[in-house]
N, CA, C and O of each residue as an XYZ file, in Angstrom:
320
protein
N      -6.459     19.623    -21.586
C      -7.085     19.279    -20.322
C      -6.009     18.933    -19.296
O      -5.082     18.175    -19.584
N      -6.142     19.491    -18.108
C      -5.195     19.241    -17.035
C      -5.785     18.237    -16.061
O      -6.930     18.378    -15.632
N      -5.010     17.229    -15.717
C      -5.437     16.226    -14.748
C      -4.576     16.358    -13.497
O      -3.484     16.924    -13.543
N      -5.066     15.841    -12.401
C      -4.267     15.816    -11.181
C      -4.042     14.372    -10.756
O      -4.881     13.503    -10.991
N      -2.901     14.132    -10.131
C      -2.573     12.808     -9.606
C      -2.048     12.994     -8.195
O      -1.231     13.879     -7.942
N      -2.513     12.166     -7.283
C      -2.078     12.241     -5.894
C      -0.688     11.646     -5.754
O      -0.374     10.626     -6.367
N       0.141     12.288     -4.946
C       1.435     11.719     -4.586
C       1.216     10.922     -3.306
O       0.869     11.481     -2.265
N       1.418      9.634     -3.393
C       1.098      8.743     -2.274
C       2.344      7.997     -1.818
O       3.133      7.522     -2.635
N       2.509      7.901     -0.509
C       3.544      7.065      0.095
C       2.838      5.969      0.876
O       1.868      6.227      1.588
N       3.327      4.756      0.739
C       2.727      3.613      1.431
C       3.748      3.029      2.398
O       4.891      2.755      2.031
N       3.317      2.847      3.629
C       4.172      2.261      4.651
C       3.489      1.026      5.226
O       2.281      1.031      5.467
N       4.260     -0.024      5.443
C       3.763     -1.240      6.080
C       4.465     -1.358      7.428
O       5.692     -1.432      7.481
N       3.703     -1.375      8.509
C       4.276     -1.552      9.837
C       4.563     -3.038     10.018
O       3.657     -3.833     10.267
N       5.821     -3.394      9.890
C       6.221     -4.804      9.930
C       5.932     -5.461     11.275
O       5.753     -6.676     11.345
N       5.887     -4.675     12.329
C       5.604     -5.237     13.658
C       4.134     -5.629     13.808
O       3.797     -6.518     14.590
N       3.268     -4.962     13.055
C       1.834     -5.254     13.135
C       1.356     -6.258     12.089
O       0.406     -7.002     12.330
N       2.008     -6.281     10.939
C       1.556     -7.098      9.808
C       1.651     -8.596     10.129
O       2.659     -9.074     10.648
N       0.570     -9.323      9.805
C       0.536    -10.771     10.013
C       0.456    -11.537      8.702
O       0.108    -12.718      8.682
N       0.782    -10.852      7.599
C       0.878    -11.530      6.317
C      -0.405    -12.116      5.783
O      -0.370    -13.145      5.109
N      -1.535    -11.502      6.059
C      -2.816    -12.049      5.596
C      -3.020    -11.840      4.094
O      -3.834    -12.532      3.481
N      -2.301    -10.906      3.502
C      -2.340    -10.609      2.055
C      -3.660    -10.016      1.569
O      -3.908     -9.975      0.364
N      -4.507     -9.558      2.484
C      -5.763     -8.932      2.066
C      -5.479     -7.695      1.224
O      -6.156     -7.459      0.223
N      -4.491     -6.906      1.616
C      -4.162     -5.691      0.856
C      -3.717     -6.032     -0.564
O      -4.025     -5.303     -1.507
N      -3.004     -7.125     -0.710
C      -2.548     -7.558     -2.035
C      -3.745     -7.937     -2.904
O      -3.816     -7.565     -4.075
N      -4.675     -8.675     -2.323
C      -5.836     -9.153     -3.072
C      -6.839     -8.047     -3.404
O      -7.479     -8.086     -4.455
N      -6.979     -7.061     -2.513
C      -8.020     -6.046     -2.683
C      -7.574     -4.853     -3.534
O      -8.422     -4.129     -4.058
N      -6.294     -4.637     -3.679
C      -5.801     -3.456     -4.392
C      -6.210     -3.486     -5.867
O      -5.853     -4.416     -6.590
N      -6.964     -2.465     -6.317
C      -7.415     -2.454     -7.713
C      -6.298     -2.193     -8.726
O      -6.482     -2.412     -9.923
N      -5.151     -1.729     -8.252
C      -4.030     -1.416     -9.153
C      -2.853     -2.365     -8.988
O      -1.794     -2.131     -9.570
N      -3.011     -3.425     -8.214
C      -1.948     -4.422     -7.978
C      -0.633     -3.771     -7.541
O       0.433     -4.067     -8.079
N      -0.733     -2.895     -6.572
C       0.434     -2.160     -6.085
C       1.360     -3.039     -5.248
O       2.571     -2.817     -5.240
N       0.818     -4.026     -4.547
C       1.592     -4.830     -3.600
C       2.015     -6.189     -4.165
O       1.339     -6.769     -5.014
N       3.149     -6.672     -3.669
C       3.573     -8.058     -3.884
C       4.058     -8.596     -2.539
O       4.296     -7.825     -1.608
N       4.201     -9.891     -2.440
C       4.667    -10.512     -1.198
C       6.185    -10.431     -1.137
O       6.878    -10.744     -2.105
N       6.681    -10.013     -0.001
C       8.121     -9.934      0.217
C       8.712    -11.339      0.313
O       8.015    -12.289      0.669
N       9.973    -11.462      0.001
C      10.661    -12.745      0.151
C      11.284    -12.867      1.534
O      11.789    -13.929      1.898
N      11.253    -11.789      2.303
C      11.795    -11.795      3.652
C      10.658    -11.820      4.657
O       9.570    -11.308      4.392
N      10.915    -12.418      5.813
C       9.890    -12.492      6.850
C      10.143    -11.416      7.911
O      11.267    -10.952      8.099
N       9.060    -11.035      8.598
C       9.212    -10.067      9.685
C       9.573    -10.808     10.972
O       9.788    -12.020     10.955
N       9.639    -10.081     12.083
C      10.048    -10.689     13.355
C       9.097    -11.767     13.849
O       9.496    -12.655     14.601
N       7.834    -11.689     13.425
C       6.861    -12.696     13.846
C       6.850    -13.914     12.922
O       6.162    -14.896     13.201
N       7.606    -13.857     11.828
C       7.681    -14.987     10.913
C       6.715    -14.931      9.747
O       6.440    -15.956      9.123
N       6.195    -13.747      9.443
C       5.244    -13.586      8.341
C       5.902    -12.927      7.137
O       6.756    -12.052      7.280
N       5.494    -13.360      5.956
C       5.904    -12.695      4.729
C       4.991    -11.481      4.549
O       3.778    -11.623      4.391
N       5.572    -10.321      4.576
C       4.756     -9.108      4.534
C       4.626     -8.583      3.104
O       5.473     -8.870      2.259
N       3.582     -7.824      2.834
C       3.441     -7.217      1.509
C       4.381     -6.029      1.379
O       4.697     -5.355      2.360
N       4.818     -5.789      0.159
C       5.618     -4.594     -0.102
C       5.018     -3.876     -1.316
O       4.604     -4.511     -2.285
N       4.979     -2.553     -1.243
C       4.470     -1.799     -2.392
C       5.539     -1.725     -3.479
O       6.552     -1.046     -3.313
N       5.316     -2.415     -4.575
C       6.300     -2.456     -5.654
C       5.917     -1.588     -6.845
O       6.744     -1.323     -7.717
N       4.665     -1.147     -6.883
C       4.205     -0.289     -7.975
C       3.594      0.987     -7.402
O       2.427      1.295     -7.644
N       4.395      1.719     -6.644
C       3.905      2.931     -5.984
C       3.325      3.933     -6.969
O       2.380      4.651     -6.643
N       3.884      3.986     -8.168
C       3.415      4.957     -9.162
C       1.999      4.653     -9.639
O       1.329      5.530    -10.184
N       1.543      3.426     -9.442
C       0.191      3.034     -9.838
C      -0.855      3.375     -8.777
O      -2.048      3.407     -9.077
N      -0.423      3.628     -7.551
C      -1.347      3.869     -6.446
C      -2.137      5.154     -6.677
O      -1.573      6.201     -6.993
N      -3.447      5.050     -6.513
C      -4.334      6.200     -6.698
C      -4.709      6.855     -5.373
O      -5.373      7.892     -5.352
N      -4.285      6.251     -4.273
C      -4.628      6.792     -2.962
C      -6.065      6.540     -2.570
O      -6.657      7.342     -1.847
N      -6.637      5.446     -3.029
C      -8.049      5.135     -2.741
C      -8.275      4.743     -1.275
O      -9.405      4.778     -0.789
N      -7.202      4.372     -0.577
C      -7.219      4.013      0.847
C      -7.878      2.676      1.168
O      -8.046      2.350      2.343
N      -8.254      1.897      0.168
C      -8.905      0.609      0.435
C      -7.996     -0.298      1.262
O      -8.455     -0.929      2.215
N      -6.728     -0.367      0.911
C      -5.802     -1.245      1.632
C      -5.676     -0.834      3.103
O      -5.638     -1.683      3.994
N      -5.613      0.467      3.340
C      -5.496      0.960      4.710
C      -6.758      0.664      5.509
O      -6.683      0.261      6.670
N      -7.908      0.863      4.893
C      -9.183      0.654      5.584
C      -9.484     -0.819      5.845
O     -10.120     -1.147      6.847
N      -9.039     -1.712      4.963
C      -9.379     -3.129      5.068
C      -8.398     -3.923      5.954
O      -8.718     -5.028      6.391
N      -7.229     -3.372      6.213
C      -6.207     -4.103      6.983
C      -6.688     -4.367      8.411
O      -6.927     -3.424      9.166
N      -6.833     -5.646      8.789
C      -7.337     -5.971     10.125
C      -6.357     -5.613     11.242
O      -6.764     -5.459     12.393
N      -5.092     -5.483     10.921
C      -4.073     -5.187     11.930
C      -3.656     -3.715     11.936
O      -2.812     -3.311     12.735
N      -4.252     -2.910     11.038
C      -3.907     -1.487     10.890
C      -2.425     -1.295     10.569
O      -1.795     -0.341     11.024
N      -1.886     -2.214      9.783
C      -0.467     -2.193      9.449
C      -0.154     -1.405      8.181
O       1.006     -1.081      7.927
N      -1.171     -1.095      7.388
C      -0.966     -0.347      6.137
C      -1.278      1.124      6.394
O      -2.358      1.466      6.876
N      -0.330      1.980      6.069
C      -0.497      3.412      6.289
C      -0.193      4.136      4.986
O       0.887      3.987      4.415
N      -1.155      4.920      4.525
C      -0.961      5.735      3.326
C      -0.825      7.189      3.731
O      -1.571      7.684      4.576
N       0.124      7.860      3.126
C       0.277      9.297      3.314
C       0.115      9.944      1.948
O       0.895      9.702      1.026
N      -0.912     10.766      1.841
C      -1.161     11.471      0.591
C      -0.579     12.861      0.736
O      -1.049     13.668      1.539
N       0.456     13.133     -0.057
C       1.194     14.383      0.085
C       0.457     15.567     -0.522
O       0.116     16.522      0.176
N       0.222     15.500     -1.787
C      -0.448     16.596     -2.495
C      -0.841     16.099     -3.863
O      -0.535     14.967     -4.238
N      -1.510     16.933     -4.595
C      -1.887     16.549     -5.939
C      -0.917     17.161     -6.925
O      -0.518     18.318     -6.789
N      -0.548     16.388     -7.901
C       0.395     16.792     -8.919
C      -0.392     17.057    -10.196
O      -1.249     16.262    -10.581
N      -0.100     18.169    -10.845
C      -0.792     18.503    -12.079
C      -0.102     17.835    -13.255
O       1.118     17.919    -13.402
N      -0.888     17.175    -14.087
C      -0.372     16.495    -15.271
C      -1.017     17.174    -16.480
O      -2.239     17.301    -16.549
N      -0.204     17.601    -17.412
C      -0.761     18.241    -18.607
C      -0.655     17.359    -19.817
O      -1.078     17.750    -20.905
């Protein structure tokens, strides 16, 4: 049986992010963790640390109140 997996890139716009951590809490695959560095506004922003776990469900992008999370789904990869 052949399965497909999406190749996903996650970007956080540091200028927009206000460190609410909603994306961290809502992600079903625990892709994000809190950064130890602050952005220009003084917020600890989320960083995607488990990109390989991301399924491209887009929940984090859709739920972000500041529109700071951007997912780019490249293509589907065949896994045998």
